[in-house]
Each structure stands twice: as structure tokens, then as C-alpha cells.
Steps between C-alpha positions, in 0.01 A plus 500: 500500500491876522790562735791273404806550718850351494662354811877467472742360755878494456742228607859623502794265555829661604837329542680630808861621491622263770848347474375144550188309400180468702564165672869421439841666486539501119561842337169656395659663195393310188488743207768420238652235727613164357196266527468271801806633684322673791325189631501263797287208630246745652424706188518186283236337723708191577362254762593580858603862435345741753409867434615782731322839443701807401447757780593794277230404250243470779594842644487670159158354424367626834652844429322525164177396671548780754576748219168397341308556825454126557446319828782264598372160608648419840506134394581408141587170333619347175289256298553249222332591172480186285516490122704302253714680246864454387608828667396374845752238622310394816155475340392781731597861569559633851264799517247653742126441500272591792753666733715733286757733653284811445150581376217758472692811393448763230673718241352842415486621137536861389121530477473415869356155425631226730594166347495249785778247537373154593841362593876526463649153541822311437580189298779338301551553128491215250770380262523650151409313181711565191348399167765424234564306181787249530603282204180600323275400790300736719582437867429661836789534745473581869730746681464461879704812589174694551337220699461611862570871449289710745184612323262750658139521377276805536132427438251786465123492542302513170444874535683630192254611231700544177845465344639846578407457867688168512802667342501775764461245781798298369721806459431613856559149636829470309615836632439389859688171447797683347501754783529209746792366286375143529480429124605662173155416350665436162227352279744422217697274735182353646555631851152657484206318338147628456167318481155654467174336612212652304123458529204699371145494635177697517519718813150638529471489879667722758629188676835394354487143368808357331468282187507122553775446240833658412737497205869506587741657250855383566854583382451876471844662508425871469252747645390591147420137418299470823291801397446366147416146616246625755329733253475219244361254756236749616379538140512123433314404817246781457419376147446146632270621778292702255457180296375324814818290543692485826879529439693183584722491808839452335863607479594706197817645351548833323637565151660850491492508118126441465423658841269204564487223762492128417399184689776309683309261731204476737546694825591303812327555834656488847357149548696376197828578679421285810660745744614373839745637762870451426596235761875576488468869596344604833262801509660847526396704804548880508500721808393865511865590563616320183229667290587844646867442414415428135264799491783724621723380215261626232651786297303810402247372247422665162163652600654653814777655288247645255292648781810656659610657170152644449459642852854598597628619160172598331552272200199389298405135554590420136849652530551333839400163355739539205786564742414209728448260209874524429696454825813664356299815415344514847834452675667771290210740565516456879881541504485813283224696678728708727738586213210594274366734769836685507462557127143625552367199312161379625432129569254501206765629257761259636257211453424610144871518416553146631190350334574669165863380516646852504731387781753217483435277801856368494643851556487718816212746487695812611686572174198404290275744684764774472511444125120495472471819708756675279324372189168631633656843568650517149167398350318770699744759361442386141120494554509861624699611195270320252192662656667843495591460130148389402262739678254493209469121533455533876217748434329245268529230772342736755220566256417129500702362210655206690649341187781760489671315785642268233674794333653610832627145570655505154680825583645344817622202298651732240680708766648187662581341161268208578661420837204597719238251620185604307269367771683698770501808273125475449440454874715803594342716229150419622600576861650833398206597280258412779680743729500772234121482445 
């Protein structure tokens, strides 16, 4: 074992922001709602109740697949995934198995590495278990408000190599989902849930061979915890392999306090779920015209925005990404470009003002830029006077004594009675001294 390598795949479950549930007309909203009030015979799994798919949920899932460069399957179907647990009223979950809505896409990381997307499919969410103590006894209660809420699953290929890479992948994926406005991706509310499948093996050949086991880490509710759990698992599995022991295929949880994973149960396989086609829902058939219509509804995606900022406005990729990462910053920047130009403020400086919170996004930019321009002019005047009054110090700076810049900043602060921005004063002094050399 000279070339151990980690293979990590991510499974991301996302609740969609539809008004109604996946297969019935009950409200999909369930957070902080009185338990078991948004229910009906369909989402309670009562005998004779028939499911009717939510078209909005289907369209949104296809749109995310298109945004992730996936192929839309012209024919797609729902399947029954069988397992027995108190949060599953029917004894099976309506999901998708061998004919998902979309598959074989990719998401590109900042390094240029492509993480391939195996599938983006649609299913129904389960009920929620509440563990409480009533009259001194520990009990588990079931709230069926969440049962049947549209749940989209994005499954990546095991091509992520370490924790930080998984974190970047998840951030980019979340940004795309939020841009489409199909989910709020709120992990605290449970509308986005993360699972990592991790394996380690000796990769000594040029031919890629995936490990014949995987460890699934469930219930990860932050990008930071995903990174920590993956890094711990890589170390744990590597240590086992060095001892000559193959890691067990199992499901594990993660303890944020110890930053370690722990065993929950043995890992199920697809055969354990006894998948078969959902007999109450006919297959979905998509035409090229329908797919083109959904493609045309895609908004400008984050990577396209970043590229446009870099090429059209000459922003660095880092600055462009910081703007795009916060939609309110990006929107304010685009709206303010023409006004900034009138004030001879470059796109780079405007972006810096927004990112560094020197501009109030709730206020019109015109007056703020006028004030900043005036402030800059006043500062320039004070800088000129300080340099004129301290020619001996200027001479020392020219001779190579760079430390005297601190004295000159101090003089600016003294002249303005501490009202000047020391960072701006330093910047303007250095610009002026560079010209004077």
C-alpha cells in the first residue's frame, strides 16, 4: 500500500419550495407548524389513497439537472423503495431508481477539476421523529407534516479526494440551487441534508478502480462538519488498511465535539430496498420541446456571472466570486456601475467598497459616492499638507527608510483629530510618495 487514495461521493437531499407536497395537495410547509395538521390520506399512507405527482417539483428537478450539465431522460419513472421505520407510513418511500429524471452531469471546481454528477432525482420526504420525555418516560412521537414533501437528491460520483474539496463542491452546488430559487437550503431547518460516502484504497495502477466498500456518514448539517467528518474517516480507514484490515461497510454518525465518527448500523445495499416500479404512477415522458422550455427558464448561473465580471469589468476572480456569493452585493454592484462611472470610480473600487461594507446597500448609491468622492478629495488635500510640512521625513522614506510611513499616518490622524481612516491615509500616502520618487 504505497499509494492510498480517498474516494468520496456526496449525497445531498434538498426540500423544494413548492406550495404543496409531492403527491397530494397538502401544504408543503412544515417547519414550526402544529404537528400532524398538514396531512391527508395520501401522505399518511392510508389504504386506497392514490398519489398524483407535483409538476412544479418535477420541472424544478429537471432544471437543476440542466444547470448541472445533466442529460434529461426522455422517459423517467417513480419506484417504491421498501424499508420499515416509524417515519415511513406506507412501509415504502416513493423514489426513483433506474430511470431518474436526469443523470451524467458535472460541476467544475475552482481548480478546474470536474466532479461528475451521477443523477439528480426526485422522491418524497419522510415523517419526522420527535424524541421526548413524558411523565418520566422516554418516548418517540411522529409528526407527519413533513411526510410527502418534495425531496430532490443530488448524487455525485466518488471523485472528491479530501474534505476541503467536498466543502467547495457543496458550496457551489448550494449557490446554484439558491440561484434557481427552488429551495432555501437551510440546514438548520433540515431543508438541506448532507451525506458523505467515503472509501480509501491503494491506487497503484493508472486504471481507476473504485474500492469494493463504502462508509456512509449521515446527518451532517454544515459544510464544516462535512469537511471534518471526511478528514477523520480518511485517517481512520487509512490506519485500518495499514493494519491489514478492510474497513466495514457501515453507516456512521459524526460528533462535532470530538470531531470523530461513530457506528450507527450496517450499510444497506440497493437489493435490501427491494425496488420495483410504482404501479400507481405512469412513466413520465419528456419531449425536446419541453426540455428546451425548461432550459430557457434557467437564470444566469453563478459561474457565468463570475466570468462576465472578470472579462467585462476586469475584476479579479476572487473579487468577482465574493460579489456573486452574496446576491444582494452582486445586484447592488450591477445597478451602481453607471453611477460609479460618472464619479470616476472604477468597477474594482466599487466592488471593494461593497465587499468591505463601506457602502450601505439599503441606501441609493448616488449620495454615498458623492460623499466618498468629497471625502477622498479632502483626504488628498490633508495628505499634500502633511507631506509638505514633513519634507525631512519624506527624504528619509526616499532613502529607503519605509518605517517612517507610520509617522506620516500619525500626522494625518493628528491633523484630522482622529477622524481619518488610517488605512485610507496609509494608502494615499504611499500613492503620493510613489509619484514623488
